[in-house]
C-alpha atoms as a printed R data frame, in Angstrom:
    type eleno elety resid chain resno       x       y       z
1   ATOM     1    CA   MET     A     1 -35.024  22.759  -7.202
2   ATOM     2    CA   SER     A     2 -32.288  20.638  -9.450
3   ATOM     3    CA   ARG     A     3 -32.985  17.470 -11.168
4   ATOM     4    CA   ILE     A     4 -30.922  14.300 -10.490
5   ATOM     5    CA   HIS     A     5 -31.743  11.246 -12.215
6   ATOM     6    CA   TRP     A     6 -31.319   7.765 -10.419
7   ATOM     7    CA   LEU     A     7 -30.209   4.542 -11.625
8   ATOM     8    CA   GLU     A     8 -30.325   1.406  -9.192
9   ATOM     9    CA   ALA     A     9 -27.626  -0.705 -10.388
10  ATOM    10    CA   HIS     A    10 -27.532  -2.895  -7.128
11  ATOM    11    CA   PRO     A    11 -30.330  -1.148  -4.435
12  ATOM    12    CA   SER     A    12 -29.061  -1.258  -1.084
13  ATOM    13    CA   ALA     A    13 -30.129   0.369   2.429
14  ATOM    14    CA   ALA     A    14 -27.257   3.106   1.747
15  ATOM    15    CA   GLY     A    15 -28.413   3.849  -1.343
16  ATOM    16    CA   GLU     A    16 -32.399   4.206  -0.301
17  ATOM    17    CA   ALA     A    17 -30.714   6.708   2.387
18  ATOM    18    CA   LEU     A    18 -28.725   8.643   0.122
19  ATOM    19    CA   ARG     A    19 -32.297   9.204  -2.064
20  ATOM    20    CA   LEU     A    20 -34.323  10.108   0.809
21  ATOM    21    CA   ALA     A    21 -31.445  12.748   1.311
22  ATOM    22    CA   LEU     A    22 -31.628  14.375  -1.940
23  ATOM    23    CA   VAL     A    23 -34.953  14.622  -1.554
24  ATOM    24    CA   GLY     A    24 -34.675  16.269   1.841
25  ATOM    25    CA   TRP     A    25 -32.058  18.505   0.407
26  ATOM    26    CA   GLY     A    26 -34.453  19.608  -2.053
27  ATOM    27    CA   HIS     A    27 -33.626  17.712  -5.598
28  ATOM    28    CA   GLU     A    28 -36.079  16.113  -7.639
29  ATOM    29    CA   VAL     A    29 -35.028  12.622  -8.037
30  ATOM    30    CA   VAL     A    30 -35.825  11.095 -10.845
31  ATOM    31    CA   GLN     A    31 -35.938   7.356 -11.989
32  ATOM    32    CA   GLY     A    32 -33.845   6.813 -14.974
33  ATOM    33    CA   THR     A    33 -31.560   8.103 -17.271
34  ATOM    34    CA   GLY     A    34 -31.534  11.620 -18.821
35  ATOM    35    CA   GLN     A    35 -29.122  14.476 -19.221
36  ATOM    36    CA   GLY     A    36 -27.673  16.132 -16.253
37  ATOM    37    CA   SER     A    37 -26.641  14.676 -13.190
38  ATOM    38    CA   ILE     A    38 -26.886  11.123 -12.372
39  ATOM    39    CA   VAL     A    39 -26.473   9.160  -9.238
40  ATOM    40    CA   LEU     A    40 -25.771   5.312  -9.972
41  ATOM    41    CA   VAL     A    41 -25.726   2.898  -6.964
42  ATOM    42    CA   ALA     A    42 -23.646  -0.058  -7.508
43  ATOM    43    CA   GLU     A    43 -21.661  -2.788  -5.809
44  ATOM    44    CA   HIS     A    44 -18.283  -1.079  -7.275
45  ATOM    45    CA   PRO     A    45 -17.850   1.114 -10.128
46  ATOM    46    CA   ASP     A    46 -18.325  -0.745 -13.716
47  ATOM    47    CA   VAL     A    47 -17.449   0.326 -16.946
48  ATOM    48    CA   ARG     A    48 -20.639  -1.425 -18.376
49  ATOM    49    CA   LEU     A    49 -23.053   0.032 -15.986
50  ATOM    50    CA   ILE     A    50 -22.123   3.580 -17.369
51  ATOM    51    CA   PRO     A    51 -25.676   5.313 -19.364
52  ATOM    52    CA   ALA     A    52 -25.461   6.605 -23.250
53  ATOM    53    CA   ASP     A    53 -26.509   9.919 -21.271
54  ATOM    54    CA   GLY     A    54 -26.139  11.983 -18.955
55  ATOM    55    CA   MET     A    55 -23.570  14.802 -18.329
56  ATOM    56    CA   GLU     A    56 -21.794  13.428 -14.937
57  ATOM    57    CA   ILE     A    57 -21.933  10.798 -12.285
58  ATOM    58    CA   LEU     A    58 -21.643  10.114  -8.520
59  ATOM    59    CA   TRP     A    59 -20.874   6.604  -8.366
60  ATOM    60    CA   TRP     A    60 -22.497   5.428  -4.867
61  ATOM    61    CA   VAL     A    61 -20.441   2.372  -4.557
62  ATOM    62    CA   GLU     A    62 -20.001  -0.707  -1.822
63  ATOM    63    CA   LYS     A    63 -16.253  -0.805  -2.690
64  ATOM    64    CA   ALA     A    64 -14.387   0.052  -5.537
65  ATOM    65    CA   ASP     A    65 -10.205  -0.217  -6.314
66  ATOM    66    CA   PRO     A    66  -8.271   2.700  -7.807
67  ATOM    67    CA   GLU     A    67  -8.368   0.735 -11.477
68  ATOM    68    CA   GLU     A    68 -12.236   0.703 -11.183
69  ATOM    69    CA   VAL     A    69 -12.356   3.681 -10.700
70  ATOM    70    CA   SER     A    70  -9.626   5.430 -13.121
71  ATOM    71    CA   ALA     A    71 -11.688   3.262 -15.530
72  ATOM    72    CA   VAL     A    72 -15.154   5.243 -15.225
73  ATOM    73    CA   LEU     A    73 -14.232   8.363 -14.589
74  ATOM    74    CA   SER     A    74 -11.742   8.180 -17.737
75  ATOM    75    CA   LEU     A    75 -14.852   7.340 -19.877
76  ATOM    76    CA   ARG     A    76 -17.591   9.839 -18.077
77  ATOM    77    CA   PRO     A    77 -16.642  12.816 -15.777
78  ATOM    78    CA   GLY     A    78 -17.964  11.812 -12.288
79  ATOM    79    CA   TRP     A    79 -17.334  11.459  -8.174
80  ATOM    80    CA   VAL     A    80 -17.028   8.135  -6.774
81  ATOM    81    CA   LEU     A    81 -18.168   7.569  -3.077
82  ATOM    82    CA   LEU     A    82 -18.389   4.476  -0.913
83  ATOM    83    CA   GLN     A    83 -21.488   4.027   0.965
84  ATOM    84    CA   ASP     A    84 -19.674   4.046   4.387
85  ATOM    85    CA   ARG     A    85 -19.286   7.976   3.512
86  ATOM    86    CA   PRO     A    86 -21.351  10.282   5.294
87  ATOM    87    CA   LEU     A    87 -24.040  11.393   3.162
88  ATOM    88    CA   GLU     A    88 -22.797  14.680   3.625
89  ATOM    89    CA   ALA     A    89 -20.016  13.544   1.348
90  ATOM    90    CA   ALA     A    90 -22.112  13.015  -1.386
91  ATOM    91    CA   ARG     A    91 -23.945  16.371  -1.545
92  ATOM    92    CA   GLU     A    92 -20.443  18.104  -1.744
93  ATOM    93    CA   ALA     A    93 -19.371  15.855  -4.632
94  ATOM    94    CA   LEU     A    94 -22.907  16.748  -6.338
95  ATOM    95    CA   LEU     A    95 -21.890  20.336  -5.824
96  ATOM    96    CA   HIS     A    96 -18.258  19.773  -7.423
97  ATOM    97    CA   LEU     A    97 -19.733  17.718 -10.563
98  ATOM    98    CA   ARG     A    98 -22.054  20.953 -11.066
99  ATOM    99    CA   GLN     A    99 -19.759  23.311 -10.941
100 ATOM   100    CA   ARG     A   100 -17.207  21.149 -13.300
101 ATOM   101    CA   ASP     A   101 -14.733  21.697 -10.271
102 ATOM   102    CA   LEU     A   102 -12.596  18.302 -11.286
103 ATOM   103    CA   GLY     A   103  -9.616  20.385 -13.049
104 ATOM   104    CA   SER     A   104  -8.261  18.613 -16.082
105 ATOM   105    CA   GLU     A   105  -7.849  15.749 -14.601
106 ATOM   106    CA   GLY     A   106 -10.483  15.639 -12.614
107 ATOM   107    CA   TRP     A   107 -10.968  11.602 -12.510
108 ATOM   108    CA   LEU     A   108  -7.506  11.141 -10.959
109 ATOM   109    CA   ARG     A   109  -7.812  14.814  -8.934
110 ATOM   110    CA   GLN     A   110 -10.490  12.499  -7.467
111 ATOM   111    CA   LEU     A   111  -8.965   9.654  -6.286
112 ATOM   112    CA   MET     A   112  -6.927  11.051  -3.124
113 ATOM   113    CA   HIS     A   113  -9.574   9.447  -1.208
114 ATOM   114    CA   LEU     A   114  -9.402   5.965  -2.315
115 ATOM   115    CA   ALA     A   115  -5.516   5.951  -3.485
116 ATOM   116    CA   SER     A   116  -1.982   5.337  -1.739
117 ATOM   117    CA   LEU     A   117   0.933   6.697  -3.401
118 ATOM   118    CA   ASP     A   118   1.750   3.328  -5.109
119 ATOM   119    CA   GLU     A   119  -1.348   3.011  -6.533
120 ATOM   120    CA   LEU     A   120  -1.286   6.905  -7.789
121 ATOM   121    CA   LEU     A   121   1.957   6.123  -9.482
122 ATOM   122    CA   ARG     A   122   0.933   3.185 -10.838
123 ATOM   123    CA   LEU     A   123  -2.712   5.034 -12.632
124 ATOM   124    CA   VAL     A   124  -0.231   7.922 -13.555
125 ATOM   125    CA   LEU     A   125   2.277   5.430 -15.574
126 ATOM   126    CA   GLY     A   126  -0.436   3.374 -16.965
127 ATOM   127    CA   ARG     A   127  -2.032   6.416 -18.664
128 ATOM   128    CA   ALA     A   128   1.291   7.848 -19.688
129 ATOM   129    CA   ILE     A   129   2.086   4.163 -21.478
130 ATOM   130    CA   ARG     A   130  -1.019   4.433 -22.584
131 ATOM   131    CA   LEU     A   131  -1.206   7.774 -24.251
132 ATOM   132    CA   SER     A   132   2.460   7.591 -25.640
133 ATOM   133    CA   GLY     A   133   1.965   4.253 -27.461
134 ATOM   134    CA   ALA     A   134   5.273   2.962 -25.762
135 ATOM   135    CA   ARG     A   135   6.420  -0.739 -24.676
136 ATOM   136    CA   GLY     A   136   6.528   0.161 -21.160
137 ATOM   137    CA   GLY     A   137   7.889   2.205 -18.635
138 ATOM   138    CA   ALA     A   138   8.426   2.953 -15.006
139 ATOM   139    CA   ILE     A   139   8.667   5.487 -12.240
140 ATOM   140    CA   TRP     A   140  11.444   6.221  -9.794
141 ATOM   141    CA   LEU     A   141  11.309   8.135  -6.486
142 ATOM   142    CA   ARG     A   142  13.822  10.043  -4.648
143 ATOM   143    CA   ARG     A   143  15.369   9.029  -1.210
144 ATOM   144    CA   GLU     A   144  18.204  11.529  -0.506
145 ATOM   145    CA   ASP     A   145  20.817  11.211  -3.426
146 ATOM   146    CA   LEU     A   146  19.193   8.092  -5.127
147 ATOM   147    CA   PHE     A   147  16.064   7.455  -7.108
148 ATOM   148    CA   TYR     A   148  14.650   3.918  -6.114
149 ATOM   149    CA   GLN     A   149  12.024   2.257  -9.029
150 ATOM   150    CA   ARG     A   150   8.229   2.260  -7.416
151 ATOM   151    CA   ALA     A   151   6.134   1.253 -10.042
152 ATOM   152    CA   GLY     A   152   6.818  -0.614 -13.226
153 ATOM   153    CA   ASP     A   153   6.275  -3.043 -15.927
154 ATOM   154    CA   GLY     A   154   9.486  -4.827 -15.843
155 ATOM   155    CA   THR     A   155  11.034  -2.632 -18.827
156 ATOM   156    CA   PHE     A   156  13.788  -0.867 -17.345
157 ATOM   157    CA   PRO     A   157  16.050  -2.119 -14.338
158 ATOM   158    CA   GLU     A   158  15.163  -2.198 -10.679
159 ATOM   159    CA   ALA     A   159  18.259  -0.769  -9.623
160 ATOM   160    CA   PRO     A   160  18.660   2.557  -8.103
161 ATOM   161    CA   LEU     A   161  19.429   5.554 -10.216
162 ATOM   162    CA   PRO     A   162  21.852   7.751  -8.452
163 ATOM   163    CA   ARG     A   163  21.012  11.544  -8.678
164 ATOM   164    CA   GLN     A   164  23.469  12.603 -11.013
165 ATOM   165    CA   GLU     A   165  22.389   9.714 -13.577
166 ATOM   166    CA   ALA     A   166  18.663  10.689 -13.217
167 ATOM   167    CA   ALA     A   167  19.595  14.240 -13.780
168 ATOM   168    CA   GLU     A   168  21.474  13.328 -17.158
169 ATOM   169    CA   LEU     A   169  18.126  11.011 -18.599
170 ATOM   170    CA   VAL     A   170  16.314  13.873 -17.720
171 ATOM   171    CA   ARG     A   171  18.531  16.474 -19.613
172 ATOM   172    CA   GLN     A   172  18.569  13.711 -22.935
173 ATOM   173    CA   GLY     A   173  14.761  13.827 -22.958
174 ATOM   174    CA   GLU     A   174  14.750  10.075 -21.761
175 ATOM   175    CA   ALA     A   175  13.329  10.471 -18.535
176 ATOM   176    CA   PHE     A   176  10.542  13.278 -17.086
177 ATOM   177    CA   LEU     A   177  10.316  14.609 -14.094
178 ATOM   178    CA   LEU     A   178   7.407  14.259 -11.547
179 ATOM   179    CA   ALA     A   179   6.882  17.203  -9.301
180 ATOM   180    CA   PRO     A   180   9.908  19.266 -10.890
181 ATOM   181    CA   SER     A   181   9.281  21.811  -7.763
182 ATOM   182    CA   GLU     A   182  10.627  18.814  -5.679
183 ATOM   183    CA   GLN     A   183  12.155  16.678  -7.965
184 ATOM   184    CA   LEU     A   184   9.733  13.814  -6.751
185 ATOM   185    CA   GLY     A   185  10.888  11.486  -9.153
186 ATOM   186    CA   ILE     A   186  11.059  10.827 -12.748
187 ATOM   187    CA   LEU     A   187   9.011   8.805 -15.546
188 ATOM   188    CA   ARG     A   188  10.680   7.058 -18.190
189 ATOM   189    CA   VAL     A   189   8.762   5.435 -21.331
190 ATOM   190    CA   LEU     A   190  10.697   2.860 -23.662
191 ATOM   191    CA   ASP     A   191   9.690   4.065 -27.390
192 ATOM   192    CA   PRO     A   192   7.220   6.191 -27.216
193 ATOM   193    CA   LYS     A   193   5.201   7.032 -30.315
194 ATOM   194    CA   GLU     A   194   3.703  10.295 -29.095
195 ATOM   195    CA   PRO     A   195   5.736  13.308 -28.130
196 ATOM   196    CA   SER     A   196   6.020  13.870 -24.584
197 ATOM   197    CA   GLU     A   197   3.469  16.741 -24.259
198 ATOM   198    CA   VAL     A   198   0.619  14.379 -25.144
199 ATOM   199    CA   PHE     A   199   1.462  11.981 -22.690
200 ATOM   200    CA   LEU     A   200   2.506  14.490 -19.727
201 ATOM   201    CA   ARG     A   201  -0.636  17.018 -20.489
202 ATOM   202    CA   GLY     A   202  -2.096  17.101 -17.296
203 ATOM   203    CA   PHE     A   203   0.487  16.165 -15.060
204 ATOM   204    CA   ASP     A   204   0.714  20.147 -13.650
205 ATOM   205    CA   ASP     A   205  -2.674  18.814 -12.061
206 ATOM   206    CA   VAL     A   206  -1.274  15.313 -10.938
207 ATOM   207    CA   GLU     A   207   1.718  17.105  -8.729
208 ATOM   208    CA   PRO     A   208  -0.565  18.225  -5.669
209 ATOM   209    CA   LEU     A   209  -1.790  14.950  -5.138
210 ATOM   210    CA   LEU     A   210   1.485  12.709  -5.470
211 ATOM   211    CA   LEU     A   211   3.328  15.016  -3.184
212 ATOM   212    CA   ASN     A   212   0.612  15.016  -0.809
213 ATOM   213    CA   ALA     A   213   0.438  11.265  -0.937
214 ATOM   214    CA   TRP     A   214   4.328  11.276  -0.713
215 ATOM   215    CA   ARG     A   215   4.613  13.797   2.753
216 ATOM   216    CA   LEU     A   216   1.959  11.341   3.938
217 ATOM   217    CA   GLU     A   217   3.152   8.264   3.659
218 ATOM   218    CA   GLU     A   218   6.889   9.902   5.027
219 ATOM   219    CA   SER     A   219   5.292  11.206   8.032
220 ATOM   220    CA   ARG     A   220   3.383   7.540   8.189
221 ATOM   221    CA   ALA     A   221   6.839   6.080   7.595
222 ATOM   222    CA   LEU     A   222   8.411   8.120  10.866
223 ATOM   223    CA   SER     A   223   5.300   7.535  13.180
224 ATOM   224    CA   PHE     A   224   5.812   3.470  12.302
225 ATOM   225    CA   ARG     A   225   9.382   3.136  12.674
226 ATOM   226    CA   ASP     A   226  10.986   1.325  15.805
227 ATOM   227    CA   ASP     A   227  12.762   3.583  18.282
228 ATOM   228    CA   LEU     A   228  15.428   1.250  18.388
229 ATOM   229    CA   THR     A   229  15.826  -0.984  15.593
230 ATOM   230    CA   VAL     A   230  15.874  -0.606  11.257
231 ATOM   231    CA   ALA     A   231  12.101  -2.385  11.841
232 ATOM   232    CA   GLN     A   232   9.209  -1.097  11.511
233 ATOM   233    CA   ASN     A   233   6.947  -0.897  14.890
234 ATOM   234    CA   ARG     A   234   4.080  -2.953  16.166
235 ATOM   235    CA   ARG     A   235   1.696   0.331  15.427
236 ATOM   236    CA   CYS     A   236   2.633  -0.391  11.718
237 ATOM   237    CA   LEU     A   237   2.038  -3.977  11.594
238 ATOM   238    CA   GLU     A   238  -1.757  -3.438  12.618
239 ATOM   239    CA   ALA     A   239  -1.924  -1.323   9.923
240 ATOM   240    CA   GLU     A   240  -0.276  -3.268   7.049
241 ATOM   241    CA   LEU     A   241  -1.053  -6.935   7.959
242 ATOM   242    CA   PRO     A   242  -4.811  -6.540   7.097
243 ATOM   243    CA   GLN     A   243  -3.903  -5.320   3.529
244 ATOM   244    CA   ALA     A   244  -1.533  -7.817   3.149
245 ATOM   245    CA   VAL     A   245  -4.024 -10.584   3.863
246 ATOM   246    CA   ARG     A   246  -6.813  -8.856   1.353
247 ATOM   247    CA   SER     A   247  -4.159  -8.752  -1.322
248 ATOM   248    CA   ALA     A   248  -3.003 -12.588  -0.278
249 ATOM   249    CA   ALA     A   249  -6.626 -13.288  -1.038
250 ATOM   250    CA   THR     A   250  -7.797 -11.271  -3.905
251 ATOM   251    CA   LYS     A   251  -4.166 -12.638  -5.908
252 ATOM   252    CA   ASN     A   252  -5.050 -16.297  -4.218
253 ATOM   253    CA   GLU     A   253  -1.526 -16.470  -3.091
254 ATOM   254    CA   PRO     A   254  -0.172 -17.534   0.536
255 ATOM   255    CA   LEU     A   255   1.612 -15.277   3.293
256 ATOM   256    CA   ALA     A   256   3.704 -16.106   6.369
257 ATOM   257    CA   LEU     A   257   4.066 -14.918   9.381
258 ATOM   258    CA   LEU     A   258   7.308 -15.437  11.215
259 ATOM   259    CA   PHE     A   259   7.209 -14.650  14.777
260 ATOM   260    CA   LEU     A   260  10.844 -14.245  16.787
261 ATOM   261    CA   ASP     A   261  11.764 -14.069  20.277
262 ATOM   262    CA   VAL     A   262  15.045 -13.499  21.374
263 ATOM   263    CA   ASP     A   263  15.627 -15.955  24.050
264 ATOM   264    CA   ASP     A   264  16.826 -15.072  27.782
265 ATOM   265    CA   LEU     A   265  16.740 -11.159  27.030
266 ATOM   266    CA   LYS     A   266  16.028 -10.762  30.618
267 ATOM   267    CA   ARG     A   267  19.240 -12.670  31.849
268 ATOM   268    CA   VAL     A   268  21.132 -10.689  29.515
269 ATOM   269    CA   ASN     A   269  19.572  -7.516  30.986
270 ATOM   270    CA   SER     A   270  20.590  -8.740  34.594
271 ATOM   271    CA   SER     A   271  23.581 -10.262  33.926
272 ATOM   272    CA   HIS     A   272  25.638  -7.597  31.348
273 ATOM   273    CA   GLY     A   273  23.238  -4.728  31.516
274 ATOM   274    CA   HIS     A   274  20.434  -3.134  29.509
275 ATOM   275    CA   THR     A   275  22.388  -1.751  27.133
276 ATOM   276    CA   ALA     A   276  23.672  -4.987  26.232
277 ATOM   277    CA   GLY     A   277  20.599  -5.980  25.767
278 ATOM   278    CA   SER     A   278  19.567  -3.251  23.207
279 ATOM   279    CA   ILE     A   279  22.831  -3.948  21.295
280 ATOM   280    CA   LEU     A   280  21.763  -7.321  21.106
281 ATOM   281    CA   LEU     A   281  17.938  -6.732  19.855
282 ATOM   282    CA   GLU     A   282  20.159  -4.041  17.720
283 ATOM   283    CA   ALA     A   283  21.683  -6.978  16.412
284 ATOM   284    CA   VAL     A   284  19.074  -9.556  15.466
285 ATOM   285    CA   ALA     A   285  17.102  -6.709  13.704
286 ATOM   286    CA   ARG     A   286  20.006  -5.750  11.499
287 ATOM   287    CA   THR     A   287  20.444  -9.610  10.732
288 ATOM   288    CA   ALA     A   288  16.483 -10.390   9.909
289 ATOM   289    CA   GLN     A   289  16.709  -7.343   7.901
290 ATOM   290    CA   ARG     A   290  19.624  -9.048   5.665
291 ATOM   291    CA   LEU     A   291  18.618 -12.095   5.366
292 ATOM   292    CA   CYS     A   292  14.931 -11.169   4.327
293 ATOM   293    CA   ARG     A   293  13.532 -10.776   1.133
294 ATOM   294    CA   ALA     A   294  13.195  -7.008  -0.732
295 ATOM   295    CA   HIS     A   295   9.769  -7.536  -0.292
296 ATOM   296    CA   ASP     A   296   9.290  -9.049   3.182
297 ATOM   297    CA   ARG     A   297   8.554  -6.945   6.254
298 ATOM   298    CA   LEU     A   298  10.281  -6.521   9.621
299 ATOM   299    CA   TYR     A   299   8.649  -5.482  12.704
300 ATOM   300    CA   ARG     A   300   9.245  -4.918  15.998
301 ATOM   301    CA   TYR     A   301   5.905  -6.464  18.106
302 ATOM   302    CA   GLY     A   302   7.152  -5.445  21.434
303 ATOM   303    CA   GLY     A   303  10.177  -6.179  23.838
304 ATOM   304    CA   ASP     A   304  12.292  -8.987  22.692
305 ATOM   305    CA   GLU     A   305   9.819 -10.080  19.940
306 ATOM   306    CA   PHE     A   306  10.021  -9.415  16.370
307 ATOM   307    CA   CYS     A   307   7.986 -10.386  13.269
308 ATOM   308    CA   ILE     A   308   8.347 -10.929   9.390
309 ATOM   309    CA   LEU     A   309   5.500 -10.822   7.207
310 ATOM   310    CA   MET     A   310   6.069 -12.798   3.840
311 ATOM   311    CA   PRO     A   311   4.057 -11.863   0.878
312 ATOM   312    CA   GLY     A   312   3.412 -15.375  -1.654
313 ATOM   313    CA   THR     A   313   5.208 -17.476   1.092
314 ATOM   314    CA   THR     A   314   3.826 -20.740   2.131
315 ATOM   315    CA   SER     A   315   4.535 -21.546   5.982
316 ATOM   316    CA   GLN     A   316   7.720 -23.686   5.060
317 ATOM   317    CA   GLY     A   317   8.762 -20.888   3.384
318 ATOM   318    CA   ALA     A   318   9.292 -19.170   6.549
319 ATOM   319    CA   ARG     A   319  10.225 -21.806   8.220
320 ATOM   320    CA   LYS     A   320  13.127 -22.320   6.262
321 ATOM   321    CA   LEU     A   321  13.791 -18.274   6.962
322 ATOM   322    CA   GLY     A   322  13.619 -18.971  10.636
323 ATOM   323    CA   GLU     A   323  15.950 -21.769  10.672
324 ATOM   324    CA   ARG     A   324  18.607 -19.932   8.855
325 ATOM   325    CA   LEU     A   325  18.171 -16.935  10.495
326 ATOM   326    CA   ILE     A   326  18.169 -18.988  14.183
327 ATOM   327    CA   GLN     A   327  21.277 -20.066  12.650
328 ATOM   328    CA   VAL     A   328  23.078 -17.256  11.302
329 ATOM   329    CA   ILE     A   329  22.387 -15.856  14.945
330 ATOM   330    CA   ARG     A   330  23.686 -18.506  16.643
331 ATOM   331    CA   GLU     A   331  27.261 -18.996  14.830
332 ATOM   332    CA   GLN     A   332  27.711 -14.768  15.284
333 ATOM   333    CA   PRO     A   333  27.983 -14.576  18.666
334 ATOM   334    CA   LEU     A   334  27.404 -10.622  20.458
335 ATOM   335    CA   ASP     A   335  31.116  -9.161  21.230
336 ATOM   336    CA   LEU     A   336  30.443  -6.803  24.776
337 ATOM   337    CA   GLY     A   337  33.981  -6.008  24.547
338 ATOM   338    CA   HIS     A   338  35.050  -7.633  27.632
339 ATOM   339    CA   SER     A   339  33.218 -11.014  26.701
340 ATOM   340    CA   ARG     A   340  31.174 -12.703  24.061
341 ATOM   341    CA   LEU     A   341  27.523 -13.377  24.332
342 ATOM   342    CA   ALA     A   342  25.951 -16.612  22.496
343 ATOM   343    CA   VAL     A   343  22.749 -15.619  21.059
344 ATOM   344    CA   SER     A   344  19.231 -17.734  20.452
345 ATOM   345    CA   LEU     A   345  16.036 -17.275  19.026
346 ATOM   346    CA   SER     A   346  13.063 -19.138  18.554
347 ATOM   347    CA   ALA     A   347   9.955 -18.648  16.009
348 ATOM   348    CA   GLY     A   348   6.936 -19.142  15.584
349 ATOM   349    CA   VAL     A   349   5.252 -19.285  12.017
350 ATOM   350    CA   ALA     A   350   1.384 -19.245  10.868
351 ATOM   351    CA   ALA     A   351   0.553 -18.797   7.571
352 ATOM   352    CA   TYR     A   352  -2.443 -17.337   5.770
353 ATOM   353    CA   PRO     A   353  -5.132 -19.334   4.279
354 ATOM   354    CA   GLU     A   354  -3.426 -22.775   5.436
355 ATOM   355    CA   HIS     A   355  -3.685 -21.598   9.408
356 ATOM   356    CA   ALA     A   356  -5.584 -18.431   9.774
357 ATOM   357    CA   ASP     A   357  -8.719 -17.123   8.097
358 ATOM   358    CA   GLY     A   358  -7.493 -13.047   8.833
359 ATOM   359    CA   ALA     A   359  -5.088 -10.857  10.369
360 ATOM   360    CA   GLY     A   360  -6.208 -11.064  13.556
361 ATOM   361    CA   HIS     A   361  -6.046 -15.233  13.708
362 ATOM   362    CA   LEU     A   362  -2.938 -15.037  12.150
363 ATOM   363    CA   ILE     A   363  -1.013 -13.161  14.731
364 ATOM   364    CA   GLU     A   364  -2.794 -15.402  17.369
365 ATOM   365    CA   GLN     A   365  -1.507 -18.770  15.358
366 ATOM   366    CA   ALA     A   366   1.460 -17.105  14.809
367 ATOM   367    CA   ASP     A   367   2.478 -16.308  18.395
368 ATOM   368    CA   ARG     A   368   0.971 -19.989  19.836
369 ATOM   369    CA   ALA     A   369   3.798 -21.521  17.151
370 ATOM   370    CA   LEU     A   370   6.246 -19.814  19.596
371 ATOM   371    CA   PHE     A   371   5.093 -20.519  22.686
372 ATOM   372    CA   ARG     A   372   5.086 -23.706  21.543
373 ATOM   373    CA   ALA     A   373   8.526 -23.187  20.255
374 ATOM   374    CA   LYS     A   374   9.684 -21.801  23.501
375 ATOM   375    CA   GLY     A   375   8.337 -24.536  25.708
376 ATOM   376    CA   ASP     A   376   9.595 -27.395  23.631
377 ATOM   377    CA   GLY     A   377  13.497 -26.123  24.540
378 ATOM   378    CA   LYS     A   378  13.754 -22.509  22.665
379 ATOM   379    CA   GLY     A   379  16.232 -21.970  19.616
380 ATOM   380    CA   ARG     A   380  13.840 -24.100  17.428
381 ATOM   381    CA   VAL     A   381  11.012 -23.186  14.605
382 ATOM   382    CA   VAL     A   382   7.685 -24.351  15.665
383 ATOM   383    CA   VAL     A   383   4.672 -24.071  12.186
384 ATOM   384    CA   ALA     A   384   1.066 -23.335  13.716
385 ATOM   385    CA   GLY     A   385  -1.081 -26.621  13.610
């Protein structure tokens, strides 16, 4: 029978369920700290909760962000599991901990179930800057023949790097390849005080994590892409909007949603054919994409409706974009070869937290505002409320 030391910083029903499960699996559960494995039940990982003794810690928490996980696991070997995971996951994690099956960078290896590609890149960059003593840094990822900056602190310009230029930086020792087997990206740090072998140590363990996250993102991107236009699809919006609302709430920033509808598309299809309707939708999407900022997201919600998600933007900021887009579309009739077709858009705007308290409510409010814009004569923007 193995002994498990039990600490409960924040008691919960999930914590009690795990304790009973451990007893059922044959463990001796002892209250308090000691040498060996510790199960720590808490609201979230917190370095202040790490006890003085104990070989490794299984954190059983209600919530966790990658930065918190990185902080606690860089100080003590362990595993972080959310309390909504199956109890069997905790059993497997304890087995890995006891076998020291963590790799030289176990704190990052076990982040796989928590972190997205961007979060992993941010952790990798932060660790490289910290270990190198550099003044800052950035990471670029490859897309075809260009490298685009995906993580950075403003130290280096965000402009894309041609593949040849990136290769030259690596050759000169001013940049370092991430996942060299596939040339996934490059890492740059400014004025490092330590040699590269110090701050690149353990990157072999990081490579499969980054590649898996990148491939998952690429696969997801294909399933989230609209078949006709340059926009993402409705499935993508439904996945990304809740995350955007949570991010806005955490940063105490506004978040706007702009709904767009192509006026009288059915009439266009009837008079000029569905091919003309498809060309019209493609033209609207391209124009909207061109007018969006770099961090705005364009989605085709369905049929003749698009929407634009605008982080850090109030309803009035979204209204201005809607008015600008309506004006540009109106001034650029669609050339059908045998005729020119005037195009009209209607738009509805809602913002978090001004008009809505969550993702579903935000969509509902923006859609209602669009319905009012159509009813008020089309070719205009209406703000919710």
